[in-house]
C-alpha positions in Angstrom: 90.7 4.1 24.0 91.2 4.6 20.4 94.7 3.1 18.6 97.5 5.3 18.0 98.5 4.7 14.3 102.3 5.6 13.0 103.7 6.0 9.5 107.4 5.9 8.2 109.4 8.8 7.4 111.7 8.3 4.9 114.1 11.6 5.7 114.3 10.5 9.0 114.4 6.9 9.0 111.8 6.6 11.5 108.4 6.3 12.5 106.1 9.2 13.0 102.7 9.3 15.1 100.1 9.9 12.7 98.5 13.3 14.0 94.4 13.0 13.6 92.8 16.6 12.6 89.6 17.8 13.8 88.2 19.5 10.8 88.9 16.2 8.7 87.2 14.4 11.0 84.3 16.5 11.0 84.2 16.5 7.0 84.2 12.3 7.3 81.1 12.7 9.8 79.4 14.6 7.5 80.0 12.7 4.5 79.0 9.8 6.0 75.7 11.6 7.0 75.1 12.9 3.3 75.9 8.9 1.7 73.4 8.2 3.9 71.0 10.5 3.0 71.6 10.1 -0.9 71.3 6.3 -0.2 68.0 6.7 1.6 66.4 9.0 -1.4 67.8 6.6 -3.6 66.3 3.5 -2.2 62.8 5.5 -1.8 63.4 6.5 -5.5 63.3 2.7 -6.4 60.7 1.8 -4.2 58.2 4.7 -5.4 58.6 3.7 -9.2 58.9 -0.3 -8.7 54.9 -1.1 -7.9 55.8 -4.6 -7.2 57.2 -3.7 -4.0 54.3 -3.4 -1.4 54.7 -3.7 2.3 52.3 -6.1 4.2 49.9 -3.0 5.5 49.3 -2.0 2.1 48.4 -5.5 1.0 46.1 -5.6 3.9 44.5 -2.1 2.9 44.3 -3.0 -0.7 42.5 -6.2 -0.3 40.2 -4.3 2.4 39.6 -1.7 -0.5 39.0 -4.3 -3.0 36.5 -6.4 -0.6 34.6 -2.9 -0.2 34.3 -2.3 -4.0 32.6 -6.0 -4.3 30.4 -5.1 -1.6 29.5 -2.1 -3.0 28.7 -3.8 -6.3 26.3 -6.1 -4.6 24.9 -3.6 -2.5 23.9 -1.5 -6.2 23.1 -5.3 -7.6 20.6 -5.9 -5.1 19.3 -2.4 -5.1 18.3 -2.4 -8.5 16.1 -5.7 -7.8 14.4 -4.3 -5.1 13.9 -0.9 -7.3 12.2 -3.5 -10.1 10.2 -5.2 -7.7 8.9 -1.8 -6.0 8.2 -0.8 -9.7 5.9 -3.2 -10.0 4.5 -2.9 -7.0 3.9 0.8 -7.3 2.2 0.0 -10.9 -0.2 -2.2 -9.3 -0.8 0.5 -6.3 -1.6 2.9 -9.2 -3.4 1.2 -11.8 -5.3 -1.4 -9.9 -5.6 -1.0 -6.2 -6.2 2.9 -6.1 -8.7 2.3 -9.2 -10.7 -0.6 -7.4 -11.0 1.8 -4.6 -11.7 5.0 -6.5 -8.6 6.5 -4.8 -6.4 8.9 -6.8 -3.0 7.6 -7.9 0.3 9.0 -6.3 2.1 11.1 -8.7 5.6 10.5 -9.8 7.0 13.7 -8.4 5.7 12.9 -4.8 7.3 9.2 -4.8 10.9 10.9 -5.8 10.3 14.4 -3.9 12.9 15.4 -1.7 16.3 14.9 -2.9 17.0 18.6 -4.3 18.5 21.9 -2.6 22.0 21.5 -0.5 24.8 18.8 -1.7 24.4 16.3 1.5 26.7 14.0 0.2 29.6 16.4 0.4 31.3 14.6 3.4 31.9 11.9 0.8 33.6 13.7 -1.8 37.7 14.0 -2.0 38.4 9.8 -1.7 39.2 7.3 -4.7 36.2 5.6 -4.6 33.8 8.9 -3.8 31.8 8.6 -7.1 30.9 5.0 -6.6 30.0 5.8 -2.6 28.0 8.9 -3.6 25.9 7.5 -6.2 25.2 4.0 -3.8 24.2 6.4 -0.7 21.7 8.3 -3.3 20.0 5.3 -4.7 19.9 4.2 -1.1 18.3 7.1 0.0 16.0 7.1 -2.9 14.9 3.9 -2.8 14.4 4.4 1.3 12.0 7.3 0.4 10.1 5.3 -2.4 9.3 2.3 0.3 7.9 5.0 3.1 5.5 6.5 0.3 4.6 2.9 -0.5 4.2 1.7 2.7 1.9 4.8 3.7 0.2 4.3 0.4 -0.5 0.7 1.1 -1.6 1.6 4.9 -4.5 3.8 2.9 -5.3 1.1 0.8 -5.5 -1.5 3.7 -8.0 1.4 5.2 -10.1 1.5 1.9 -10.1 -2.0 1.8 -11.6 -2.0 5.3 -14.4 0.5 4.0 -14.8 -1.3 0.9 -15.9 -4.4 2.4 -17.9 -2.7 4.9 -19.8 -1.1 2.2 -20.4 -4.1 0.1 -21.6 -6.2 3.4 -24.1 -2.9 4.0 -25.3 -2.4 0.5 -28.7 -4.2 -0.1 -27.7 -6.6 -2.3 -30.4 -9.7 -2.4 -34.0 -10.5 -2.7 -35.8 -10.1 0.7 -37.9 -12.9 -0.2 -36.3 -16.5 -1.5 -37.1 -17.6 -4.8 -38.8 -20.9 -3.3 -40.5 -19.3 -1.2 -42.4 -16.8 -3.8 -45.9 -17.1 -5.6 -44.7 -14.5 -8.1 -43.4 -11.2 -8.4 -47.0 -9.2 -7.9 -45.6 -5.6 -8.9 -42.6 -3.9 -9.9 -40.8 -0.4 -9.4 -42.6 2.3 -11.6 -46.1 3.4 -13.0 -48.6 0.8 -11.8 -52.7 0.6 -11.3 -53.9 1.1 -7.7 -55.9 -1.7 -6.3 -58.1 0.3 -4.8 -58.5 3.2 -6.6 -58.0 1.7 -10.0 -56.2 5.3 -10.7 -52.4 4.6 -12.6 -49.9 6.2 -10.1 -46.1 5.7 -9.3 -45.5 2.6 -7.2 -41.9 3.2 -5.7 -41.1 -0.5 -4.9 -41.7 -4.0 -5.3 -44.1 -6.7 -4.4 -43.5 -9.8 -3.6 -46.6 -12.4 -3.1 -46.1 -15.1 -0.9 -48.2 -16.8 1.7 -48.5 -15.2 5.2 -45.9 -16.0 7.4 -42.9 -16.9 4.9 -39.8 -15.7 6.4 -38.2 -11.6 5.0 -34.8 -11.5 5.0 -32.3 -8.3 5.9 -30.6 -7.5 2.6 -28.0 -6.1 4.0 -26.1 -5.3 7.0 -27.3 -2.1 9.0 -29.3 -1.0 12.0 -32.7 -1.2 12.8 -34.2 1.9 12.4 -37.6 1.7 12.9 -40.1 -1.8 13.8 -43.7 -0.5 14.1 -46.7 0.3 12.2 -47.2 4.1 12.9 -46.4 4.6 9.1 -49.7 5.6 7.1 -50.3 2.5 4.3 -47.5 0.2 5.1 -49.0 -1.8 8.3 -46.6 -3.5 10.2 -43.1 -2.8 8.7 -39.1 -2.0 9.2 -36.6 0.1 8.2 -33.1 -0.9 8.3 -30.5 2.0 7.7 -27.4 0.6 5.8 -24.9 3.6 6.4 -23.2 5.3 3.3 -26.9 7.0 2.4 -28.8 3.4 2.0 -32.0 2.8 3.6 -34.5 -0.5 2.9 -38.3 -0.9 3.9 -40.2 -4.0 4.6 -44.0 -3.3 4.5 -47.6 -5.2 5.0 -45.5 -7.6 7.6 -47.5 -10.2 9.8 -45.1 -9.5 12.7 -41.4 -8.7 12.9 -38.6 -10.0 15.5 -36.2 -7.2 15.4 -36.3 -4.0 17.6 -34.8 -0.4 17.4 -31.2 0.3 17.7 -30.7 -3.9 17.2 -28.0 -4.6 14.4 -28.6 -7.3 11.7 -26.5 -8.7 9.2 -27.4 -9.5 5.5 -29.7 -12.7 5.2 -30.9 -12.2 8.9 -34.5 -13.2 9.1 -36.4 -9.7 10.7 -39.8 -10.6 10.1 -42.7 -12.9 8.3 -44.9 -11.9 5.3 -48.5 -10.5 5.9 -51.1 -8.1 4.7 -51.3 -5.7 7.1 -52.2 -2.0 6.3 -53.2 -0.9 3.0 -52.9 -4.2 1.1 -55.2 -6.7 -1.0 -53.3 -10.0 0.0 -50.6 -11.5 1.6 -47.3 -9.6 -0.1 -44.0 -8.2 1.0 -43.8 -4.2 0.0 -39.6 -3.8 -0.3 -38.3 -0.2 -1.3 -35.0 1.0 -1.3 -33.9 5.0 -0.6 -30.6 6.6 -1.4 -29.6 9.6 0.3 -33.7 9.5 1.2 -34.6 9.4 -2.2 -36.3 6.0 -3.6 -35.1 3.8 -5.9 -35.7 0.9 -8.2 -34.5 -2.1 -6.0 -34.4 -4.1 -9.2 -30.8 -2.9 -9.3 -29.8 -4.5 -5.8 -30.2 -8.0 -6.7 -26.8 -9.2 -7.4 -26.1 -10.9 -4.4 -27.8 -14.0 -4.9 -29.7 -14.3 -8.1 -27.6 -16.0 -11.4 -27.8 -14.0 -14.9 -31.1 -15.8 -16.1 -33.0 -15.3 -12.7 -32.3 -11.7 -12.7 -33.4 -11.4 -16.6 -36.5 -13.8 -15.3 -37.3 -11.4 -12.7 -37.0 -8.1 -14.6 -39.2 -8.8 -17.3 -41.8 -10.1 -14.9 -41.4 -6.1 -12.8 -41.1 -4.6 -16.1 -44.9 -5.2 -16.8 -47.7 -2.8 -16.2 -50.1 -4.4 -13.8 -51.8 -4.0 -10.7 -49.7 -3.2 -7.5 -51.2 -5.2 -4.6 -51.1 -2.2 -2.2 
């Protein structure tokens, strides 16, 4: 219950009751509200114009934003290091690995293709740090694309390496008779005198003179294609299919110890020197075919001869003498 207030009226020399007016009461209320609003607005203006005044939540968000910027900075630095390493791998891939395995280099446009057209980063626009986030996202996407391309390239190189390893182990690359077992290089590839007709004719292989029973070695990995005496003039002979278009032939054998279809490795003993067929004495007649065309075997002894040994055998093979078959 509100208190009743009085005032002293000097005219009547008595106390009179103070009557409160309704309109005045409303005015006081409105004035209070207006004062409160103005005070709040003034405090807000002061708050917004004094940067030192921040709320705990703002402090936490600011720290989170600074940490995010720091992490993005570190991420960009790491991506820069990764890109340098990847660039080195790409250079070796194009200029060493692919050159060695005779593969075409990957064009620069292919390594960095696939980022044109629509704006895939539109959702990242409109923020205070949009530029930083968009640039980082772009670098990450480009780096991912480069890694995918390089990974596929290395998979291809691995397959080429397997193929190259198989090729190198298959190509006839050693002498079919060891040097210590040789009596001499009787005849090389080229024009020679026929031992029976004494007529000059082309000799398509090399003759290795050695005692009867001397081991004969497979000169490369392959499959026995023939092992018989049904080819005119060759007597007991063996043919090895080395794949990749190469075939080697070993003729005038005393005997052989392989069968058709058998897989052999370079250095396996496949037969023994003899003088069967059209032959004037114990020796091995050796030929190499490439795509069914006879080629000079002298070019395929890099697997077990030193440069000096190769020079000696080359000198003897070039002498135009009489062949043994």
